[in-house]
C-alpha positions as CSV (number, residue, x, y, z in Angstrom):
1,M,18.6,101.5,115.7
2,G,17.9,100.9,112.2
3,T,19.3,103.9,110.6
4,Y,22.3,103.5,112.3
5,L,23.1,100.0,111.0
6,A,22.7,101.6,107.3
7,Y,25.6,104.0,108.1
8,D,28.0,101.3,109.5
9,Y,27.1,98.8,106.7
10,P,27.9,100.9,103.3
11,L,26.7,99.7,99.9
12,L,30.2,98.8,98.8
13,S,30.7,96.3,101.8
14,A,27.1,94.9,100.6
15,F,28.6,94.1,97.4
16,W,31.4,92.2,99.0
17,T,29.6,90.5,101.2
18,M,27.5,89.4,98.5
19,L,30.8,88.5,96.0
20,W,32.0,86.3,98.9
21,F,28.7,84.7,99.3
22,F,28.9,83.5,95.4
23,L,32.7,82.8,95.2
24,W,32.0,80.4,98.3
25,I,28.9,78.7,96.4
26,L,31.1,78.3,93.6
27,W,33.6,76.8,95.1
28,F,31.2,73.8,96.9
29,I,29.5,73.4,93.5
30,L,33.2,73.2,92.1
31,L,34.6,70.9,94.7
32,F,31.1,68.5,94.4
33,R,31.6,68.3,90.6
34,I,35.3,66.9,91.6
35,I,33.9,64.7,93.7
36,W,31.1,63.4,91.1
37,D,33.8,63.4,88.6
38,I,36.1,61.4,90.4
39,F,33.6,58.8,91.3
40,R,32.3,58.5,87.5
41,D,35.6,57.9,86.2
42,D,35.8,54.5,85.2
43,S,39.3,54.7,83.9
44,L,40.3,55.2,87.8
45,S,41.3,52.0,89.8
46,G,39.5,52.2,93.5
47,W,43.0,53.0,95.0
48,G,43.7,56.2,92.4
49,K,39.9,57.4,93.0
50,A,40.7,56.7,97.4
51,G,43.9,59.1,96.9
52,W,42.2,61.7,94.3
53,L,39.2,61.8,96.9
54,L,41.6,62.2,99.9
55,F,43.6,64.8,98.1
56,V,40.4,67.1,97.3
57,I,39.1,66.5,100.7
58,I,42.4,67.1,102.9
59,L,43.6,70.0,101.0
60,P,40.8,71.2,99.0
61,F,42.0,74.3,97.7
62,L,45.6,72.4,96.1
63,G,43.3,69.1,95.3
64,V,40.4,70.6,93.5
65,L,43.1,73.2,91.6
66,I,45.7,70.4,90.7
67,Y,42.8,67.9,89.7
68,V,41.4,70.6,87.1
69,I,44.6,71.3,86.1
70,A,45.5,67.2,85.5
71,R,42.2,65.9,85.0
72,G,40.0,68.9,83.6
73,K,40.1,68.2,80.0
74,S,39.2,64.4,80.3
75,M,36.4,65.6,83.3
76,G,34.8,67.5,80.2
77,E,34.9,64.8,78.1
78,R,33.8,62.2,80.1
79,E,30.6,64.9,80.6
80,I,30.0,64.9,77.1
81,K,30.0,61.4,77.0
82,H,27.8,60.7,79.5
83,A,25.7,63.2,78.1
84,R,25.8,61.0,74.7
85,R,24.9,58.2,76.6
86,K,22.1,59.7,78.3
87,Q,20.7,61.4,74.8
88,D,21.0,57.7,73.1
89,E,19.2,56.3,75.7
90,F,16.2,58.3,75.3
91,D,16.2,58.2,71.4
92,S,16.5,53.9,72.0
93,Y,13.5,54.4,74.2
94,I,11.3,56.8,72.0
95,R,12.0,54.1,69.4
96,E,10.5,51.4,71.2
97,T,7.8,53.2,72.8
98,A,6.9,54.4,69.3
99,G,7.1,51.6,66.8
100,G,5.8,49.4,69.8
101,G,3.0,46.6,69.3
102,G,4.1,45.2,66.3
103,G,6.7,43.0,67.1
104,S,9.3,41.1,64.8
105,H,8.7,39.6,61.8
106,A,9.4,35.7,63.5
107,D,6.4,37.1,66.1
108,E,4.6,38.2,63.2
109,L,4.4,34.8,61.3
110,T,4.0,32.8,64.6
111,R,0.8,34.4,65.3
112,L,-0.4,34.0,61.4
113,S,0.9,30.2,61.9
114,E,-1.7,29.9,64.9
115,L,-4.5,31.5,63.0
116,R,-4.1,29.4,60.2
117,A,-4.0,26.3,62.5
118,R,-7.4,27.6,64.5
119,G,-9.1,27.9,61.1
120,D,-9.3,31.6,61.4
121,I,-8.0,32.2,58.1
122,T,-7.6,30.3,55.0
123,E,-4.5,29.0,53.1
124,E,-4.3,31.4,50.8
125,E,-5.3,34.2,53.2
126,F,-2.5,32.8,55.4
127,R,-0.1,32.8,52.2
128,R,-0.7,36.6,51.1
129,A,0.1,37.6,54.6
130,K,3.5,35.6,54.8
131,E,4.4,37.2,51.5
132,K,3.7,40.9,52.8
133,V,5.5,40.3,56.0
134,L,8.7,38.3,54.1
135,G,8.1,41.3,51.4
136,G,10.0,44.1,53.5
137,S,6.6,45.0,54.3
138,G,6.4,45.0,57.9
139,P,4.1,43.7,60.2
140,A,2.1,46.2,60.5
141,A,1.0,45.8,56.3
142,A,0.5,41.9,57.2
143,A,-1.8,42.9,60.4
144,G,-3.9,45.6,57.3
145,T,-4.7,42.6,54.8
146,G,-8.1,42.5,55.2
147,A,-8.4,38.8,56.2
148,A,-11.2,38.2,57.8
149,P,-11.7,34.8,59.8
150,H,-13.0,32.0,58.4
151,Q,-15.7,30.4,59.3
């Protein structure tokens, strides 16, 4: 029976079946991307989103074709804007994580004041560390002043 199936379904028919299957999957990908774009677009009102969504769902082929013609360029711009925003958020996270632990100048000065008030550092050590913090060397330089606790 297997040999008869090969004769009944030639290679060209297998090619056309695979092509239609590929186009069907491509169609669904495009449909879902457009629906995603409708929801992500901040410039559309709620009624506008509902109208486009109904149009795309009720008349899918015509709705998708008209949506791509009418809003295709802005669809690409929104995708680029979203990708840039995600990249900026990622870069900001990396900067915060890589620079973490140091704190701001105000935090460093507060910590130095507390050390001086407890008597862990002398007035001279406090003054030198404060100059380093305020002089632009940053909190890392102030932490590495070599100020030993005063006993």
